NUZAFI-609931 format. One record per residue: residue in one letter; y, z, x of N, C-alpha, C in turn. Coordinates in steps of 0.05 Angstrom, whole numbers, padded with zeros to 5 digits, always signed. Atoms other than C-alpha are relative to their C-alpha. Example, Ala and Ser with C-alpha at 12.3 -4.5 7.8 and 13.67 -1.06 7.14 Angstrom:
BEGIN
A-00024+00000+00018-00090+00156+00246+00024+00000+00018
S-00024-00001-00016-00021+00143+00273+00022+00014-00015
REM end
This chain:
BEGIN
X+00013+00027-00004+03130+02284+03284-00011-00010+00017
X+00018+00010-00022+03082+02241+03323+00011-00020+00012
X-00002+00037-00015+03077+02176+03378+00017-00011-00017
X+00002+00028+00014+03077+02137+03321+00009+00020-00022
X-00001-00006+00028+03109+02148+03247+00000-00022-00016
X+00007+00030+00003+03082+02100+03197+00005+00016-00035
X+00000+00001+00015+03081+02100+03120-00027+00004-00008
X+00031-00003+00017+03002+02087+03109-00018-00006+00022
X+00015+00002-00023+02950+02094+03167-00026-00009-00019
X+00016+00014+00009+02891+02052+03153-00026+00019+00018
X+00030-00002-00014+02824+02083+03179-00030-00021+00001
X+00017+00018-00002+02776+02027+03189+00014-00028-00004
X-00015+00033+00008+02793+01949+03188-00039-00023-00007
X+00014+00014+00017+02737+01924+03150+00009-00016-00027
X-00002+00012+00021+02747+01884+03084+00021+00021-00011
X-00019-00024+00019+02772+01947+03042+00025+00008+00015
X-00023-00010-00010+02814+01967+03095+00030-00021+00014
X-00021+00018-00005+02850+01906+03122+00008-00019-00026
X-00011+00000+00019+02861+01884+03049+00018+00023-00011
X-00018-00020+00012+02894+01949+03032+00029-00002+00019
X-00018+00002-00017+02934+01939+03095+00015-00026-00010
X-00019+00020+00011+02957+01874+03073+00006+00002-00023
X-00016-00011+00033+02977+01894+02994+00014+00016+00002
X-00016-00019-00002+03010+01958+03024+00022-00011+00023
X-00013+00011-00010+03041+01914+03074+00031-00018-00005
X-00021+00013+00022+03075+01873+03022+00012+00009-00017
X-00020-00023+00022+03102+01928+02977+00021+00009+00020
X-00029-00002-00022+03152+01935+03047-00014+00030+00016
X+00004-00018-00015+03104+01999+03070-00009-00004+00037
X+00001+00009-00023+03104+02007+03144-00032+00014+00001
X+00032+00001+00001+03023+02004+03153-00005-00005+00030
X+00008-00008-00021+02981+02023+03214-00035-00003-00003
X+00032+00004-00002+02905+01999+03219-00006+00018+00026
X+00013-00012-00017+02867+02035+03263-00034+00004+00001
X+00028+00013+00003+02793+02007+03275-00015+00005+00041
X+00022-00004-00027+02739+02036+03331-00006-00010+00018
X+00020+00018-00007+02703+01976+03347+00023-00018+00016
X-00008+00019-00005+02732+01918+03391+00021-00020-00017
X-00008+00018+00021+02748+01872+03334-00003+00012-00023
X-00012-00005+00026+02767+01875+03263-00028-00017-00007
X+00025+00016+00020+02711+01859+03205-00022+00021-00014
X+00020-00022+00007+02664+01921+03203-00026-00021-00001
X+00032+00009+00001+02597+01899+03181+00001-00027-00014
X-00017+00039+00013+02629+01824+03156+00009-00008+00027
X-00011+00013-00034+02642+01809+03228-00006-00019+00003
X+00021+00013-00008+02620+01750+03254-00004-00004+00028
X-00006+00008-00030+02604+01728+03330-00027-00026+00003
X+00020+00025-00005+02576+01671+03365-00028+00006+00017
X+00032-00007-00020+02496+01667+03396-00005-00033-00001
X+00014+00026+00000+02474+01603+03422+00028-00028-00009
X-00018+00015+00021+02540+01566+03399+00005-00003-00027
X-00002+00010+00024+02529+01578+03330+00014+00033-00010
X-00019-00017+00006+02572+01627+03291-00021+00013-00016
X+00026-00021+00019+02524+01688+03259+00024+00016-00013
X-00015-00040+00009+02544+01748+03215-00026+00025+00009
X+00010-00034-00004+02519+01819+03217-00018+00005-00027
X+00012-00016+00031+02467+01815+03168+00001-00025-00021
X-00011+00026+00016+02467+01758+03109+00021+00017-00022
X-00024-00008+00022+02530+01765+03069+00009-00034-00023
X-00017+00018+00014+02566+01723+03013+00018+00011-00016
X-00019-00009+00012+02623+01721+02973-00001-00006-00024
X+00010+00007+00018+02595+01726+02894+00018-00012-00016
X-00005+00015+00019+02620+01681+02844+00018+00025-00017
X-00012-00015+00021+02640+01751+02808+00022+00011+00004
X-00029-00018-00007+02700+01770+02846+00030-00009-00013
X-00017-00007+00019+02751+01781+02804+00028-00038+00005
X-00018+00024-00007+02798+01714+02797+00037+00014+00021
X-00023-00002-00016+02865+01740+02827-00009+00007+00035
X+00006+00000-00034+02830+01762+02895-00015-00017+00008
X+00007+00030-00012+02795+01698+02897+00023-00023+00010
X-00003+00013-00009+02845+01661+02894+00021+00012+00026
X-00019-00008-00015+02890+01706+02939-00028-00007+00032
X+00019+00013-00024+02827+01689+02993+00000-00021+00003
X-00008+00029-00014+02834+01617+02985+00017-00019+00001
X-00029+00002-00004+02907+01617+02990+00006+00006+00029
X-00002+00000-00024+02890+01640+03063-00018-00016+00008
X+00022+00023-00016+02828+01602+03077+00002-00028-00004
X-00002+00028+00005+02841+01536+03040-00032-00009-00008
X+00023+00013+00010+02792+01491+03040-00037+00015+00014
X+00023-00011-00013+02749+01530+03096-00021+00016-00014
X+00019-00027+00020+02723+01585+03035-00011-00023-00018
X+00007+00022+00016+02669+01529+03009-00015+00016-00024
X+00017-00005+00025+02631+01541+02947-00029-00013-00004
X+00028+00009-00010+02553+01532+02960-00019+00003-00015
X+00015-00007+00024+02496+01528+02914-00020+00023+00022
X+00015-00017-00011+02443+01589+02935-00026-00019+00003
X+00032+00013-00009+02377+01563+02958-00017+00023+00017
X+00016-00025-00011+02337+01627+02977-00031-00010-00012
X+00027-00004+00010+02255+01646+02971-00007+00022+00003
X+00009-00033-00010+02225+01703+02962-00032+00003-00003
X+00039+00005-00005+02150+01715+02979-00012+00029-00013
X+00009-00015+00021+02111+01751+02916-00032-00008-00004
X+00022+00011-00003+02039+01753+02913-00002-00017+00013
X+00016+00024-00029+02025+01717+02981+00012-00029-00008
X-00010+00029+00018+02071+01656+02949+00028+00003+00005
X-00035-00003-00003+02141+01634+02963+00003-00019-00036
X+00005+00015+00025+02176+01620+02906+00032+00000+00002
X-00032+00011-00006+02252+01593+02900+00016+00035-00014
X-00018-00023+00010+02310+01650+02897+00026-00006-00003
X+00008-00009+00034+02347+01659+02845-00031-00010-00009
X+00026+00005+00008+02287+01659+02813+00007-00023-00032
X+00006+00012+00032+02267+01601+02754-00026+00007-00016
X+00017+00001+00012+02224+01606+02698-00030-00014-00001
X+00028+00010-00004+02184+01549+02707-00014-00004+00025
X+00010-00009-00028+02174+01560+02780-00019+00015+00002
X+00009-00023+00002+02153+01621+02768-00026+00006-00014
X+00023-00010+00014+02101+01619+02715-00025-00024+00019
X+00014+00024-00015+02072+01553+02755-00009+00020+00029
X+00007-00005-00029+02072+01596+02822-00008+00026+00004
X+00017-00020+00003+02043+01660+02799-00024+00006-00002
X+00032-00013-00002+01972+01693+02799-00008-00009-00034
X+00001-00005+00032+01949+01678+02723-00011+00020-00006
X+00001-00027+00004+01918+01751+02727+00034+00015+00002
X-00027-00010+00000+01985+01771+02746+00016-00007-00015
X-00003+00004+00019+02015+01737+02694-00007+00014-00027
X+00010-00012+00018+01977+01765+02639+00003+00037+00010
X-00006-00029-00007+01987+01835+02671+00031+00007-00007
X-00015-00005+00009+02059+01830+02670+00007-00002-00034
X-00009+00006+00028+02058+01802+02600-00011+00026-00016
X+00008-00016+00006+02012+01863+02583+00021+00019+00000
X-00016-00020-00009+02061+01906+02608+00028+00001-00017
X-00020+00008+00006+02120+01877+02576-00004+00004-00034
X+00009-00011+00035+02082+01890+02503+00002+00027-00001
X-00005-00030+00002+02077+01965+02520+00022+00016+00010
X-00022-00017-00006+02142+01967+02534+00017+00028-00011
X-00007-00023+00020+02165+02004+02471-00014+00026+00002
X+00025-00026-00001+02102+02054+02487+00003+00017+00017
X-00018-00005-00034+02133+02069+02559+00019+00021-00012
X-00019-00018+00003+02165+02143+02557+00021-00022+00022
X-00017+00000-00021+02234+02129+02594-00006+00022+00013
X-00013-00024-00016+02254+02167+02653+00012-00006+00018
X-00016-00002-00025+02299+02187+02706+00001+00005+00019
X-00004-00019-00028+02276+02226+02754-00008-00009+00027
X-00015+00017-00032+02276+02182+02806-00006-00032-00009
X-00005+00031-00006+02282+02107+02826-00031-00013-00015
X+00014+00010+00004+02205+02090+02818-00010+00006-00028
X+00002+00003+00028+02200+02128+02759+00019-00013-00023
X-00015+00008+00007+02257+02093+02731-00010-00029-00015
X+00008+00029+00005+02235+02016+02744-00029+00004-00015
X+00022+00009+00008+02161+02027+02730+00002+00008-00037
X+00002-00004+00033+02181+02055+02656+00016-00021-00007
X-00018+00018+00015+02231+02001+02653-00013-00026-00003
X+00023+00037-00004+02188+01935+02680-00020+00004+00005
X+00024+00002+00002+02119+01957+02678-00004+00012+00026
X+00012-00010-00026+02074+01981+02731-00004-00023+00021
X+00011+00012-00027+02054+01913+02760+00031-00016+00005
X-00021+00006-00021+02135+01888+02774+00008+00018+00017
X-00010-00019-00025+02146+01951+02804-00014+00004+00017
X+00010-00007-00021+02086+01956+02845+00007-00018+00017
X-00002+00013-00010+02084+01891+02869+00026-00004+00017
X-00017+00008+00003+02165+01884+02880+00015+00020+00011
X-00022-00016-00012+02207+01946+02884-00019+00021+00012
X+00011-00021-00024+02157+02003+02912-00006-00007+00020
X-00003+00004-00024+02143+01969+02970+00025-00008+00010
X-00032+00005-00014+02219+01942+02981+00016+00024+00007
X+00007-00027+00002+02234+02015+02967+00004+00017+00026
X+00010-00019-00020+02205+02040+03024+00003-00021+00029
X-00009+00006-00030+02226+01986+03072+00022+00002-00002
X-00030+00004-00005+02292+01984+03057+00020+00032+00004
X-00008-00022+00014+02306+02057+03042-00010+00018+00025
X+00016-00021-00009+02249+02094+03085-00013+00021-00009
X+00018-00021+00020+02221+02128+03031-00016+00004-00027
X+00019+00006+00022+02167+02127+02976+00021+00000-00029
X-00022+00001+00031+02209+02104+02907-00006+00027-00009
X+00008-00022+00014+02189+02168+02875+00024+00026+00019
X-00017-00016-00012+02237+02208+02924+00028-00012+00007
X-00027+00017-00009+02297+02160+02921+00006+00003-00040
X-00012-00006+00036+02343+02177+02855+00007-00023-00014
X+00002+00016+00018+02343+02144+02791+00031-00016-00001
X-00031+00011-00006+02421+02123+02810+00001-00020+00006
X+00008+00031-00020+02385+02069+02860+00001-00021-00012
X+00021+00018+00017+02354+02038+02802+00027-00016-00019
X-00026+00004+00019+02425+02041+02756+00017-00029+00011
X-00010+00019-00009+02465+02002+02816-00016-00027+00010
X+00016+00016-00010+02408+01960+02839-00008-00029-00015
X+00006+00017+00021+02372+01927+02787+00022+00002-00019
X-00016+00000+00019+02408+01911+02725-00022-00012-00024
X+00017-00002+00018+02344+01887+02686-00009+00024-00022
X+00011-00021+00013+02317+01935+02635-00021+00002-00008
X+00028+00014+00013+02257+01903+02612-00005-00020+00019
X+00012+00015-00002+02210+01854+02628+00012-00028-00019
X-00019+00021+00021+02244+01811+02568+00024+00000+00007
X-00027+00009-00005+02303+01826+02591+00007-00022+00028
X-00003+00021-00017+02284+01787+02655-00008-00023+00001
X+00005+00031+00003+02253+01728+02625+00023-00012-00026
X-00024+00016+00014+02315+01723+02575+00022-00011+00024
X-00019+00008-00029+02356+01722+02646-00010-00026+00008
X+00013+00028-00014+02306+01663+02673+00000-00021-00026
X+00002+00024+00021+02301+01622+02608+00034-00012-00005
X-00018-00003+00010+02373+01633+02591+00025-00022+00018
X-00009+00012-00023+02414+01573+02615+00034+00009+00008
X-00029-00017-00015+02475+01601+02664+00018-00028-00002
X-00013+00025+00000+02533+01553+02646+00031+00010+00014
X-00017-00008-00026+02581+01601+02698-00009-00007+00019
X+00005+00019-00029+02546+01578+02761-00012+00033+00007
X-00003-00030-00011+02550+01657+02772-00039+00007+00010
X+00031-00019-00007+02474+01682+02810-00015-00030+00015
X+00022+00024-00019+02457+01602+02832+00026-00012+00012
X-00027+00009-00025+02534+01594+02886+00016+00019+00006
X-00009-00018-00012+02561+01631+02929+00030-00001+00017
X-00030+00014-00012+02638+01628+02966-00014+00009+00032
X-00001-00009-00030+02630+01631+03045+00013-00021+00016
X-00021+00008-00021+02675+01608+03096-00012-00017+00020
X+00013+00006-00024+02664+01555+03145-00013+00006+00031
X+00012-00019-00028+02661+01597+03207-00009+00028-00001
X+00017-00035+00004+02620+01654+03185+00004+00015-00027
X-00011-00012+00020+02628+01704+03135+00030+00012+00010
X-00013-00014-00007+02669+01737+03186+00027-00007+00005
X-00025+00019-00005+02723+01685+03179+00028+00021-00027
X-00015-00020+00011+02749+01732+03117+00011+00025+00005
X-00018-00020-00015+02763+01790+03155+00025-00010+00010
X-00012+00005-00020+02799+01753+03201+00030-00008-00018
X-00023+00006+00021+02844+01723+03147+00015+00019-00016
X-00009-00022+00016+02855+01779+03113+00021+00017+00024
X-00023-00020-00023+02882+01815+03182+00015-00014+00014
X-00025+00018-00017+02918+01754+03200+00022+00001-00018
X-00016+00001+00024+02955+01761+03128+00014+00021+00011
X-00009-00030-00011+02970+01839+03145+00013-00004+00015
X-00019+00002-00021+02997+01825+03209+00032-00019-00011
X-00030+00020+00006+03046+01767+03175+00013+00016-00014
X-00020-00018+00021+03067+01821+03118+00010+00018+00032
X-00014-00024-00008+03087+01870+03177-00020+00026+00007
X+00018-00024-00009+03020+01912+03182-00009-00005+00031
X+00007-00007-00032+03005+01937+03260-00031-00002+00004
X+00024-00004-00008+02930+01931+03279-00015+00007+00021
X+00014-00011-00027+02896+01973+03332-00029+00000-00005
X+00035-00002-00006+02827+01961+03354-00006+00014+00024
X+00006-00020-00020+02794+02005+03406+00014+00026-00003
X-00020-00014+00007+02827+02062+03374-00018+00023-00016
X+00017-00011+00015+02784+02114+03358+00012+00029-00007
X-00013-00034+00009+02803+02183+03318-00007+00021+00003
X+00012-00029-00011+02790+02248+03343+00001+00018-00026
X-00009-00020+00023+02820+02286+03289+00021-00004-00019
X-00014+00001+00019+02853+02282+03222+00009+00037-00011
X-00005-00032+00016+02900+02341+03212+00023-00001-00027
X-00016+00001+00019+02919+02350+03145+00016+00026-00013
X-00004-00027+00004+02951+02418+03150+00039+00009-00004
X-00029-00004+00000+03022+02405+03160+00018-00009-00019
X-00008+00018+00018+03072+02370+03115-00001-00029-00002
X+00012+00023+00007+03053+02305+03130-00034-00008+00020
X+00026-00004-00016+02983+02280+03160+00006-00012+00016
X-00003+00024-00034+02973+02270+03233-00025-00011+00001
X+00020+00010-00008+02926+02228+03260-00003-00006+00029
X+00009-00004-00028+02900+02241+03330-00017-00019+00004
X+00025+00005-00011+02864+02200+03369-00006-00004+00030
X+00017-00009-00032+02820+02199+03438+00016-00011+00026
X-00007+00007-00017+02871+02163+03471+00028+00023+00016
X-00029-00020-00005+02930+02223+03464+00015-00006-00019
X-00016+00002+00024+02964+02185+03411+00008+00015-00017
X+00004-00006+00024+02987+02216+03354+00009-00012-00022
X-00021+00014+00016+03006+02182+03286+00005+00011-00028
X-00002-00017+00029+03042+02220+03231+00002-00027-00023
X+00012+00020+00021+03028+02183+03161+00007+00011-00026
X-00011-00011+00034+03058+02194+03092-00032-00003-00016
X+00026-00002+00011+02985+02175+03069-00017-00015+00020
X+00021+00016-00003+02922+02155+03093-00020-00012-00015
X+00028+00016+00006+02874+02107+03077-00027-00004+00017
X+00032+00002-00024+02792+02117+03097-00012-00020-00016
X+00032+00011+00006+02742+02073+03095-00020+00009+00017
X+00019-00013-00008+02702+02100+03145-00013+00017-00019
X+00017-00008+00015+02641+02139+03124+00015+00028-00009
X-00014-00025+00019+02658+02199+03074-00007+00019+00018
X+00000-00023-00014+02621+02248+03117+00016-00003+00032
X-00019+00005-00020+02658+02223+03181+00036+00020+00002
X-00024-00005+00002+02719+02235+03149+00004+00040-00001
X+00005-00025+00003+02699+02309+03133+00000+00015+00025
X+00009-00008-00027+02678+02315+03203+00035+00012+00013
X-00018+00007-00018+02741+02289+03237+00029+00019-00016
X-00023-00011+00010+02787+02333+03176+00000+00036+00017
X+00001-00024+00010+02754+02397+03183-00006+00014-00013
X+00008-00011+00022+02730+02408+03127-00013+00031-00001
X+00020-00033-00006+02695+02483+03105-00017-00006-00002
X+00027-00012+00003+02633+02500+03118-00020-00013-00022
X+00013+00012+00035+02603+02475+03050-00003-00020+00000
X-00008+00037+00001+02631+02414+03051-00018-00018+00024
X+00017+00014-00018+02605+02400+03125-00027+00003-00003
X+00035-00009+00004+02535+02427+03107-00011-00027-00023
X+00004+00014+00020+02541+02377+03043-00007-00024+00010
X-00008+00031-00007+02565+02316+03088-00034-00004+00023
X+00024+00009-00012+02508+02331+03135-00024-00010-00014
X+00019-00003+00011+02460+02327+03081-00003-00029-00014
X+00003+00030+00007+02477+02251+03066-00002-00019+00023
X+00013+00027-00019+02438+02196+03103+00016-00029-00004
X-00012+00019+00005+02460+02130+03118-00029-00021+00017
X+00020+00012-00010+02396+02071+03129+00011-00018+00022
X-00007+00011-00024+02404+02040+03200-00017-00029+00003
X+00015+00035-00012+02386+01961+03211+00006-00001+00030
X-00003+00021-00023+02369+01924+03273+00001-00028-00010
X+00003+00026+00000+02387+01848+03271-00003-00013+00023
X+00003+00022-00035+02348+01804+03320+00009-00028-00018
X-00004+00020-00002+02374+01738+03325-00019-00019+00021
X+00013+00012-00013+02327+01687+03348+00005-00026+00003
X-00013+00027-00002+02356+01620+03372-00029-00029+00007
X+00024+00024-00002+02306+01555+03354+00012-00025+00007
X+00003+00030-00007+02302+01496+03387+00000-00020-00007
X+00015+00025+00022+02302+01427+03349+00032+00003-00022
X-00011-00004+00032+02333+01421+03278+00004+00025-00014
X+00001-00023+00019+02347+01467+03225-00033+00007+00005
X+00030-00006+00011+02283+01508+03213-00009-00001-00023
X+00006+00009+00021+02283+01501+03152+00028-00008-00024
X-00028+00007+00020+02330+01475+03087+00016+00028-00014
X-00013-00019+00025+02340+01547+03052+00012+00012+00018
X-00026-00014-00013+02395+01597+03066-00017+00028+00006
X+00005-00030-00008+02350+01663+03068-00023-00002-00014
X+00021-00003+00006+02281+01681+03062-00004+00031-00007
X+00004-00032+00004+02271+01749+03025-00035+00013+00003
X+00029+00000-00005+02201+01792+03047+00001+00033-00019
X+00009-00031+00026+02194+01855+02991-00026+00010+00015
X+00031-00008-00004+02121+01862+03017-00003+00009+00034
X+00017-00017-00028+02084+01911+03074-00007-00022+00015
X+00015+00013-00015+02064+01854+03113+00023-00005+00031
X-00017-00007-00029+02120+01859+03165+00026+00023-00016
X-00024-00023+00006+02181+01914+03172+00030-00021-00002
X-00016+00017-00001+02228+01852+03169+00011-00008-00039
X-00006+00005+00020+02265+01847+03099+00012-00027-00003
X-00007+00030-00001+02302+01779+03104+00005-00013+00017
X-00013+00025-00019+02311+01720+03142+00014-00015-00013
X-00023+00020+00000+02373+01679+03144+00009-00023+00018
X-00012+00017-00024+02405+01616+03178+00023-00005-00008
X-00030+00006+00001+02471+01616+03180+00011-00018-00006
X-00016+00028+00005+02481+01550+03192-00003-00013-00031
X-00004+00010+00023+02448+01538+03120+00028+00011-00025
X-00013-00007+00024+02502+01577+03083+00026-00017+00003
X-00027+00005+00002+02561+01530+03094-00016-00038+00011
X-00003+00039-00012+02577+01449+03115+00021+00010+00021
X-00008-00008-00026+02598+01456+03185-00008-00021+00021
X-00001+00011-00026+02611+01405+03240+00000+00018+00018
X+00005-00017-00018+02618+01460+03287-00030+00013+00005
X+00030-00002-00005+02536+01475+03282-00012-00029+00020
X+00020+00020-00029+02501+01434+03343-00026-00007-00022
X+00025+00013+00005+02450+01392+03316-00029+00001+00014
X+00022-00007-00020+02401+01411+03373-00012+00032+00002
X+00005-00032+00010+02390+01489+03347+00010+00011-00023
X-00014-00020+00014+02400+01538+03301-00004+00022+00002
X+00011-00022+00001+02396+01609+03291-00010+00013-00022
X+00012-00026+00021+02356+01665+03252+00006+00026+00001
X+00001-00016+00000+02375+01722+03236-00013+00019-00020
X+00022-00011+00010+02325+01770+03219+00007+00030-00002
X-00006-00037+00020+02335+01849+03174-00016+00015+00013
X+00034-00021+00001+02294+01903+03198+00014+00028+00002
X-00013-00024+00010+02324+01971+03161-00016+00021+00016
X+00017-00027-00017+02300+02035+03201+00016+00021+00004
X-00014-00023-00002+02332+02103+03220+00008+00000+00030
X-00016+00007-00019+02385+02103+03277-00024+00024+00023
X+00012-00016-00022+02333+02132+03343-00027-00007-00007
X+00032-00002+00011+02264+02114+03307-00014-00020+00022
X+00020+00027-00015+02212+02060+03346+00004-00019-00007
X-00012+00027+00000+02243+02001+03320+00033+00003+00006
X-00024+00002-00005+02311+02022+03326+00005+00003+00036
X+00000+00005-00029+02292+02029+03408-00013-00018+00017
X+00029+00017-00008+02242+01976+03407+00017-00019+00026
X-00014+00028-00008+02272+01921+03459-00004-00022-00004
X-00005+00017+00017+02291+01858+03446-00022-00025+00003
X+00028+00017+00000+02224+01825+03474-00014+00009-00026
X+00007-00012+00013+02191+01868+03429+00006-00007-00027
X-00013+00003+00024+02238+01855+03368-00012-00030-00010
X+00006+00027+00004+02223+01779+03373-00020+00000-00009
X+00023+00009+00014+02152+01782+03372-00010+00020-00020
X+00008-00006+00027+02150+01827+03314+00014-00018-00014
X-00011+00016+00021+02194+01781+03271-00027-00026+00002
X+00018+00020+00002+02151+01723+03300-00023+00000-00019
X+00020-00005+00016+02093+01759+03278-00008-00002-00040
X-00013+00002+00026+02125+01765+03207-00011-00021-00007
X-00007+00028+00022+02135+01696+03200-00023-00019+00003
X+00023+00019+00006+02063+01673+03219-00015+00009-00021
X+00009-00014+00023+02040+01728+03170+00005-00017-00037
X-00007+00002+00028+02083+01703+03110+00001-00035-00001
X+00007+00029+00015+02065+01620+03115+00033-00013+00019
X-00031+00011-00017+02141+01609+03154-00011-00022+00022
X+00003+00012-00022+02145+01553+03203+00004+00023+00028
X+00005-00013-00031+02129+01574+03280+00040-00007+00007
X-00033+00000-00017+02210+01589+03323-00017-00006+00017
X+00003-00003-00029+02210+01552+03380+00028+00008+00017
X-00032-00015-00006+02250+01602+03411+00011-00005+00033
X-00007+00012-00020+02291+01587+03463+00022+00034+00012
X-00022-00028-00009+02336+01663+03465-00007+00019-00018
X+00001-00016+00031+02337+01725+03423+00025+00013+00010
X-00027-00022-00004+02401+01776+03416-00006+00015-00028
X+00011-00017+00019+02398+01836+03381+00024+00016-00011
X-00022-00019+00005+02453+01881+03344-00011+00025-00015
X+00007-00026+00014+02445+01950+03323+00014+00017-00022
X-00017-00017+00016+02477+01987+03262-00007+00019-00007
X+00011-00031+00006+02472+02061+03247+00012+00002-00026
X-00005-00014+00023+02501+02062+03177+00006-00031-00015
X-00002+00014+00017+02486+02008+03129-00005+00004-00031
X+00000-00013+00028+02458+02033+03066-00006+00029-00004
X+00007-00025-00006+02469+02097+03037-00024+00002-00014
X+00035-00009+00022+02400+02140+03016+00005+00013-00016
X-00006-00010+00021+02401+02160+02952-00019+00012-00006
X+00030-00016+00005+02345+02213+02962+00004+00025-00025
X+00009-00018+00018+02325+02257+02906+00028+00033+00013
X-00029-00021-00011+02391+02314+02913+00022-00007+00009
X-00026+00007-00014+02441+02274+02939+00018+00002-00015
X-00027-00005+00015+02486+02270+02881+00018+00031-00005
X-00013-00027-00010+02499+02345+02886+00011-00001+00024
X-00006+00002-00033+02510+02340+02963+00027-00015-00013
X-00022+00011-00002+02553+02279+02949+00030+00005-00018
X-00030-00011+00017+02601+02308+02888+00018+00018+00010
X-00006-00020-00012+02614+02366+02929+00026-00008+00024
X-00012+00014-00016+02637+02324+02988+00027-00018-00014
X-00016+00012+00017+02673+02277+02939+00024+00012-00027
X-00024-00023+00017+02715+02335+02899+00014+00006+00024
X-00019-00009-00018+02736+02358+02963+00014-00010+00005
X-00016+00029-00003+02764+02289+02979+00021-00005-00019
X-00023+00000+00021+02799+02289+02912+00018+00018+00002
X-00015-00010+00000+02839+02344+02931+00019-00007+00022
X-00013+00001-00028+02867+02315+02987+00021-00030-00012
X-00010+00017+00012+02931+02278+02947+00012-00017+00019
X-00006+00020-00024+02950+02244+03014-00025-00014+00016
X+00026+00006-00013+02878+02222+03036-00020-00019-00031
X+00009+00021+00015+02852+02154+02998-00022-00008+00012
X+00024+00016-00011+02775+02141+03011-00007-00016-00020
X+00010+00022+00015+02745+02082+02987-00021-00023+00016
X+00025+00012-00021+02694+02028+03013-00027+00010-00006
X+00037+00000-00008+02622+02023+03022-00002+00021+00003
X+00009-00021+00003+02623+02079+03060+00017+00018+00000
X-00017-00014+00014+02686+02110+03040-00018+00023-00024
X+00006-00016+00023+02657+02131+02974-00037-00005+00003
X+00029+00006+00003+02576+02123+02993-00006-00019-00015
X+00013+00015+00027+02558+02067+02949-00011-00028+00009
X+00010+00027-00005+02521+02004+02954+00008-00021-00020
X-00015+00018+00014+02569+01952+02934+00009-00032+00016
X-00004+00028-00010+02590+01880+02951+00028-00007+00021
X-00026+00011-00015+02653+01850+02990+00019-00004-00023
X-00012-00003+00009+02680+01835+02925+00014+00030-00014
X-00009-00027+00011+02682+01908+02905+00012+00006+00013
X-00018-00010-00031+02714+01928+02979+00023-00008-00014
X-00026+00005+00008+02767+01884+02957+00015+00007-00032
X-00012-00002+00023+02779+01900+02887+00001+00041+00007
X-00002-00031-00021+02774+01986+02914+00028+00001+00016
X-00022+00006-00012+02831+01965+02965+00018-00002-00019
X-00021+00001+00012+02868+01937+02911+00016+00032-00018
X-00005-00029+00014+02863+01999+02870+00013+00029+00008
X-00009-00026-00016+02873+02044+02923+00040-00006+00015
X-00030+00000-00006+02946+02014+02947+00010+00005-00030
X-00017-00002+00015+02966+02013+02869+00008+00032-00009
X+00001-00032+00002+02955+02090+02864+00021+00009+00016
X-00023-00018-00016+03011+02108+02919+00019+00002-00016
X-00025-00008+00000+03063+02135+02905+00025+00002+00018
X-00021-00002-00020+03134+02130+02940-00002+00017+00021
X-00004-00019-00019+03130+02194+02970-00020+00006+00020
X+00023-00005-00024+03061+02184+03003-00028+00014-00017
X+00033-00008+00013+03010+02217+02950-00004-00016-00020
X+00030+00021+00009+02957+02191+02907+00017+00011-00034
X-00009-00005+00024+02979+02186+02832-00026+00013-00011
X+00034-00010+00009+02911+02222+02806-00014-00018-00035
X+00010+00016+00015+02911+02189+02743-00008-00023+00002
X+00004+00025-00011+02918+02119+02767-00027-00009+00013
X+00020+00003-00020+02862+02132+02820-00025+00013-00018
X+00020-00007+00020+02813+02169+02765-00013-00023-00019
X+00009+00028+00018+02819+02104+02725-00016-00015+00015
X+00018+00022-00017+02800+02065+02782-00029+00018+00013
X+00028-00004-00016+02742+02111+02803-00011-00006-00019
X+00019+00006+00022+02713+02107+02731-00009-00030+00008
X+00010+00017-00010+02717+02033+02746-00018-00015+00012
X+00024+00006-00024+02677+02031+02810-00026+00007-00012
X+00024-00015-00001+02623+02078+02779-00011-00021-00015
X+00009+00020+00013+02607+02015+02734-00007-00022+00025
X+00005+00017-00016+02600+01975+02793-00033-00011+00006
X+00028+00010-00006+02520+01933+02800+00009-00019+00026
X+00011+00021-00026+02496+01900+02868-00005-00017-00012
X+00011+00034+00005+02501+01826+02860-00018-00012+00021
X+00013+00009-00024+02444+01801+02901+00003-00029+00005
REM end
């Protein structure tokens, strides 16, 4: 027996971990959440810059959130969870178009030659052989060379740091739902009666308010949350799992719910060498977030600007105050968040704040956006943001995942836990399924979890 004994130890206090803790505590389980950072939320946390609540990048709760999960969040957040219209812009062919895309605006905005090439690609689609050799080959075949070359090829290079032909085709399945130019046209022309894609849910106090609400609900249900709690080892050799912390504390638990990165779990648990080798071959893309404080009123009326092209390393600039309707936002300043994907330790990652602010402002000038009246700059660096599906990743992941599935007292889920490109509502759904698969004695029900994993495999990222 350790210094503490619980039914469920949850590793990581992002939305998936907090939701699992909440629902497990409601079942009457003794739950302890262990979070290495000083606050809950993980990559969905919010904080203040110049008196403005900002997020770690651009986050939204999609209307595709399953109704029971949405109802649970609305019950906790009340009127603070606002349904907001999407109002973004996309830079394409050197011009700005509204995003989500609208057919009429797109036809007016795109150069005639580009429209002619897109139409030609659509007509030639039945003649193009389909390919699953890579992300690039799959999308070029599905959408045609024009759309692929203008949007997806440069975006892949920026987002994942690889040429699109070095990225596995699984990335295309998870990130791009349209399978032809005709499918894109049909989606643009079809009247959306559900509101999905053109609206989103967002809390008045920033996206991190969701994690804060989940933490409060979990605590109220009886769970304990420890921040600044770094796990040093996970011992799975005895009759019950033991989690040892860097401060010397040992936690004995009936089950472990892990939302930390799957390769990190393998290292903490002392997995066999072949598993550790596979874990070492899986990569995550890092990101530098640059927050520019803009003096005066709102910078633009748009919530986000998407920049897939090579003219700047920035992929998106969001204005958090435009995501919500809040009297707490000051009228004399706003904050922009510029996202710069990179690799931990590379020149972008190590660039100082002044240089990063200059890099963002250069990109703003090159793309015709309004200048920033800069009052201050802040930065945050996130080492594990996007799983990189480089060719060959599947063999390494499958080996690591198969090892994790042999651990009947450990369930790994969430974005990092399943090396998945997923939205917050997907993470919440995973948490619900993970708790549902727990047996009274601490083991995981294999059939229930296998069925849940099959559902997870159908997830497609909602942009």
